Structure formats: structure tokens, C-alpha cells
C-alpha positions as CSV (number, residue, x, y, z in Angstrom):
1,M,-124.7,-7.2,56.2
2,D,-123.3,-7.1,59.7
3,L,-120.2,-5.1,60.7
4,K,-117.9,-8.1,60.8
5,A,-118.9,-9.0,57.2
6,L,-118.4,-5.3,56.1
7,L,-114.9,-5.3,57.7
8,W,-114.0,-8.5,55.7
9,A,-115.4,-7.0,52.5
10,A,-113.3,-3.8,53.1
11,L,-110.1,-5.9,53.7
12,A,-110.8,-8.0,50.6
13,L,-111.1,-4.8,48.5
14,Q,-107.9,-3.4,49.8
15,L,-106.1,-6.7,49.2
16,A,-107.5,-6.9,45.6
17,W,-106.3,-3.3,44.8
18,A,-102.8,-4.3,46.2
19,Q,-102.0,-7.1,43.7
20,P,-98.7,-6.5,42.0
21,L,-98.9,-5.9,38.2
22,P,-96.3,-5.1,35.6
23,P,-95.7,-1.4,35.3
24,A,-97.9,-0.7,32.3
25,A,-100.7,-2.6,33.7
26,Q,-100.3,-1.1,37.1
27,A,-100.5,2.4,35.7
28,L,-103.8,1.6,34.0
29,Y,-105.1,-0.1,37.2
30,D,-104.2,2.9,39.4
31,K,-106.5,4.9,37.3
32,S,-109.2,2.4,37.9
33,R,-108.6,2.3,41.5
34,V,-109.0,6.0,41.9
35,R,-112.2,6.2,39.8
36,T,-114.0,3.1,40.8
37,R,-113.0,1.6,44.3
38,H,-116.1,3.0,45.9
39,Q,-118.4,1.9,43.2
40,L,-117.9,-1.9,43.3
41,L,-120.1,-4.0,45.4
42,Q,-117.4,-6.7,45.9
43,A,-113.7,-6.7,45.0
44,P,-112.6,-8.3,41.7
45,A,-109.6,-10.3,41.2
46,I,-107.1,-8.6,38.9
47,E,-104.9,-10.4,36.5
48,A,-102.4,-9.0,34.2
49,T,-102.7,-9.5,30.5
50,S,-100.2,-11.9,28.7
51,D,-98.2,-8.9,27.5
52,G,-98.2,-7.0,30.8
53,Q,-99.8,-4.0,29.1
54,S,-103.1,-4.1,30.7
55,F,-105.4,-6.2,33.1
56,V,-108.6,-8.2,33.3
57,A,-110.9,-7.8,36.3
58,I,-112.6,-11.1,37.3
59,W,-115.5,-11.6,39.8
60,E,-117.6,-14.6,40.7
61,A,-121.0,-13.7,42.0
62,R,-121.2,-17.2,43.5
63,P,-118.2,-19.7,43.8
64,N,-117.4,-22.0,40.8
65,P,-119.8,-20.5,38.2
66,K,-120.4,-22.5,35.0
67,K,-121.6,-19.5,33.1
68,W,-119.7,-16.4,32.4
69,I,-120.1,-13.0,31.0
70,V,-117.4,-11.2,29.2
71,S,-118.1,-7.4,29.0
72,L,-116.1,-4.7,27.0
73,H,-116.3,-1.1,28.1
74,G,-117.0,1.9,25.8
75,S,-114.9,4.8,24.7
76,R,-112.6,6.2,27.4
77,G,-114.1,3.5,29.7
78,L,-112.6,1.3,32.4
79,A,-113.0,-2.4,33.0
80,T,-113.8,-1.8,36.6
81,E,-116.5,0.7,35.8
82,E,-118.0,-1.9,33.6
83,M,-117.8,-4.3,36.4
84,A,-119.4,-1.9,38.8
85,V,-122.3,-1.5,36.4
86,W,-122.9,-5.3,36.1
87,Q,-122.6,-6.4,39.7
88,P,-125.9,-5.3,41.1
89,H,-127.7,-7.2,38.3
90,L,-125.6,-10.3,38.9
91,K,-125.5,-10.4,42.7
92,D,-126.3,-14.0,44.1
93,R,-126.6,-15.4,40.6
94,Q,-124.4,-18.5,39.6
95,V,-122.3,-16.6,37.1
96,G,-118.7,-15.1,36.7
97,L,-117.9,-11.8,35.1
98,L,-114.8,-10.9,33.1
99,C,-114.0,-7.3,32.2
100,L,-111.0,-6.6,30.1
101,Q,-109.2,-3.2,30.2
102,W,-108.9,-3.0,26.4
103,R,-108.3,0.8,26.3
104,L,-104.5,1.3,26.7
105,G,-103.7,5.0,26.0
106,E,-104.6,8.4,27.0
107,G,-106.3,9.3,23.8
108,D,-109.4,8.0,21.9
109,G,-107.9,7.0,18.6
110,T,-107.6,3.4,17.2
111,R,-104.1,3.0,18.5
112,D,-105.3,3.6,22.0
113,Y,-107.4,0.4,22.2
114,M,-106.6,-3.3,21.6
115,T,-107.3,-4.9,18.2
116,P,-110.0,-7.6,18.2
117,E,-107.3,-10.2,17.7
118,V,-105.5,-9.1,21.0
119,I,-108.9,-8.8,22.9
120,Y,-109.8,-12.3,21.8
121,R,-106.4,-13.6,22.8
122,E,-106.6,-12.2,26.3
123,V,-110.2,-13.3,26.8
124,D,-109.3,-16.7,25.7
125,L,-106.4,-17.0,28.0
126,A,-108.5,-15.7,30.9
127,L,-111.2,-18.1,30.2
128,Q,-108.8,-20.9,30.0
129,R,-107.3,-20.0,33.4
130,H,-110.7,-20.2,34.9
131,G,-111.7,-23.6,33.2
132,V,-114.6,-22.1,31.3
133,A,-116.1,-24.5,28.7
134,A,-117.3,-23.9,25.1
135,G,-120.8,-22.5,24.9
136,Q,-120.9,-21.1,28.4
137,V,-120.2,-17.3,27.7
138,L,-122.2,-14.4,27.0
139,L,-120.2,-11.7,25.1
140,H,-121.3,-8.2,25.8
141,G,-120.0,-4.8,24.2
142,F,-121.1,-1.4,25.1
143,S,-120.9,1.5,22.6
144,R,-117.4,1.3,21.2
145,G,-117.1,-2.2,22.8
146,S,-120.1,-3.2,20.8
147,T,-118.4,-2.4,17.6
148,Q,-115.8,-5.1,18.4
149,T,-118.3,-7.8,19.1
150,F,-118.8,-8.6,15.3
151,A,-115.1,-9.4,14.7
152,L,-114.9,-11.1,18.2
153,A,-117.8,-13.4,17.4
154,A,-116.2,-14.2,14.1
155,L,-112.8,-14.9,15.7
156,D,-114.5,-17.2,18.2
157,V,-115.8,-19.4,15.3
158,F,-112.6,-19.1,13.3
159,S,-110.6,-20.3,16.4
160,R,-113.0,-23.1,17.0
161,R,-113.1,-22.2,20.6
162,R,-116.8,-21.4,20.3
163,Y,-117.0,-19.9,23.9
164,F,-119.9,-17.5,23.0
165,D,-123.4,-18.9,23.3
166,L,-124.9,-15.4,23.1
167,V,-123.5,-12.0,21.9
168,V,-125.0,-8.6,23.0
169,A,-124.4,-5.5,20.9
170,S,-125.5,-2.6,23.2
171,S,-125.7,1.0,21.9
172,G,-123.1,0.6,19.2
173,G,-124.2,-0.1,15.6
174,V,-122.4,-1.9,13.0
175,S,-120.4,-0.1,10.3
176,E,-119.1,-1.9,7.3
177,G,-116.3,0.7,6.9
178,Y,-114.9,0.0,10.4
179,P,-111.6,-1.9,9.9
180,P,-112.4,-5.0,12.0
181,T,-115.8,-5.3,10.4
182,R,-114.3,-4.7,7.0
183,D,-111.9,-7.6,7.7
184,L,-114.7,-9.8,8.6
185,L,-116.6,-9.0,5.3
186,L,-113.4,-9.6,3.4
187,G,-113.1,-13.1,4.8
188,K,-110.3,-12.7,7.2
189,F,-112.0,-14.9,9.7
190,G,-113.3,-17.4,7.1
191,P,-116.5,-17.5,4.9
192,R,-119.6,-16.2,6.5
193,P,-118.2,-16.6,10.1
194,L,-121.3,-15.3,11.9
195,Q,-123.6,-18.0,10.4
196,G,-125.6,-19.4,13.2
197,T,-124.2,-17.2,15.9
198,R,-126.8,-16.0,18.5
199,W,-127.4,-12.3,19.2
200,V,-129.2,-9.6,21.2
201,T,-129.3,-6.0,20.2
202,A,-130.1,-3.2,22.6
203,A,-130.6,0.6,22.5
204,G,-132.5,3.4,24.1
205,A,-134.9,5.8,22.4
206,Q,-133.2,8.7,24.0
207,D,-129.7,8.1,22.7
208,E,-128.2,11.5,21.4
209,N,-126.7,9.6,18.4
210,P,-129.7,7.6,17.2
211,E,-128.2,6.7,13.8
212,R,-125.0,5.6,15.3
213,D,-126.0,4.0,18.6
214,G,-129.7,4.4,19.1
215,I,-132.8,2.3,18.0
216,P,-132.5,3.1,14.3
217,A,-128.8,1.9,14.5
218,M,-129.4,-1.2,16.4
219,R,-132.4,-2.2,14.2
220,R,-130.2,-1.7,11.2
221,T,-127.5,-3.8,12.9
222,A,-130.0,-6.5,13.6
223,E,-130.9,-6.8,10.0
224,W,-127.2,-6.8,9.0
225,L,-126.6,-9.7,11.3
226,R,-129.6,-11.7,9.8
227,D,-127.9,-11.0,6.4
228,Q,-124.7,-12.6,7.8
229,G,-126.7,-15.6,8.7
230,A,-126.8,-14.9,12.4
231,V,-129.9,-15.5,14.6
232,V,-131.2,-12.3,16.4
233,V,-132.8,-13.8,19.5
234,D,-134.0,-10.4,20.8
235,T,-133.9,-6.8,20.1
236,I,-134.3,-4.9,23.4
237,E,-135.5,-1.3,23.1
238,V,-135.9,1.0,26.2
239,A,-138.1,4.0,25.5
240,E,-137.1,6.0,28.6
241,E,-133.4,5.6,28.5
242,G,-130.5,6.9,26.3
243,H,-126.9,5.7,25.7
244,G,-126.3,2.5,27.7
245,A,-130.0,1.8,28.0
246,L,-129.6,-2.0,28.6
247,Q,-127.5,-1.5,31.7
248,R,-129.5,1.4,33.1
249,S,-132.8,-0.6,33.1
250,S,-133.3,-3.5,35.5
251,K,-136.2,-4.7,33.4
252,A,-134.0,-4.8,30.4
253,M,-131.2,-6.5,32.1
254,N,-133.5,-9.2,33.7
255,R,-135.0,-9.8,30.2
256,L,-131.4,-10.4,28.8
257,L,-130.3,-12.6,31.7
258,K,-133.4,-14.8,31.3
259,L,-132.0,-15.7,27.8
260,F,-128.6,-16.8,29.2
261,L,-128.9,-18.0,32.8
262,P,-131.0,-21.0,34.0
């Protein structure tokens, strides 16, 4: 990249950080700006959520993508950190990336995060704003974000939006006692809402919590998904990596993206 291009990129990044947001969303975004402004390859567009309590980061690797990835960060995470992790893997591909800041509070309790219903509402509104069609989205959740994917996939079917062509549960196993998953099993989102949905599970052999987030957990999750009538397209296991193995391994990411992108 020449000097002129670098200057334009720096200006774009400054302008993106400067977009006005409602106070609550601005407060969250200010934290993101401090922690991640030097990690991003390119500046995302920033859009406030419908309630003004948070924000969505939007980035198009190339203009006018047809395919999109929606990614949820883990515990105590940031949407812009999630975007920074994805960008090197998506550079120059015909794809858009949407990362929602779904952690709202300072703590790490349930009340500090959006519910699946609110997450889905905001994702739906953002996808509508960008003209994304049904069946053109990969939904990815990392760690705590992974635990939301089961209810989100069910909501996608229940709402009849059917955005998600593929759902990726990464380093965060299913727990039937977790309230959103319990709601799914109790029929809140209709009978067997995961029937026919397509999934990839991913984990690392070096994860410090193997029974919760590692390979044993994600193998158990894959079996649970099959029991729900879902189709597990692939199970990605990275021997040399730990928590977040999928996004730490270029080989694993390329394997995943081949399942989704032409």
C-alpha cells in the first residue's frame, strides 16, 4: 500500500470512530475505540442499535457483498475485537461482516448481556438495512457467543427470516440448563426448530476447559445438534490451539470459509 492509500485509510478510520451515537452506545464504543483502533485492518461503519443501548460494527471486504458473516464475541469481549480477528481471513473476499456489541454492562452476569431475542432483533434490523437476503449468512459465535447460537438459529427459523445458511459454534458447548437453550427445548421457538439447520463445531485440543469449551464439549454439542435434527456439516478440531482455536488457525478458517463462500 502506498503513502497516499495509507493516509486515506487513516482518515477513514478517524471518520468511522467519530460517528455520533446515542450516549449509552457511545460509552460502549469509546471503550472499543481505545482497545481496538490499532488492531483493525480497515475501519468499520458503526451503527447504533434500535434502542440506542449499543452498536453494530459493519465492514465489507469488497463492495456490495451478497454473503455475510454475523459474529458474536465471547465473555467480556468487544464487537470491534471480533472484527479485528476476522478481517485478515476475509480480506479481498466478496463478503460482509457484522459484529454486534452484545455485552452491555461492566460485569459478566446474565444482565450484562443482550438476550437472544434482542440479539436477533438487532441482527435482523442490520441485515435488512444492508439488503441481505435469506440464506446468505453465516452465524458464528465464539465462547459465550457460541452458547447463544442455538437459540438464535431457532429464532431464525421461528421468525421465518431464514438468514442463516450455516451456523458455527466455536469453543462454547451446549448446556441444556442454560436459559436460552432450555427455552428452545421447552418449545418457545416452535417444535424442533433446529431440524434441518446446518452447523459446524470448532474447538482446540489445548483448551483449558475441555469439558465446557474444548474438543470433548464440542463433540458432545455436535451429537446434541444431531439429536435435534440438525445437520453437522463439519467438526473442526485444532490439535495445537486452545480457546478460540478456529480463529487462531488460518488452516481451520480456510476450511470453514470453503463451506460458505464460493
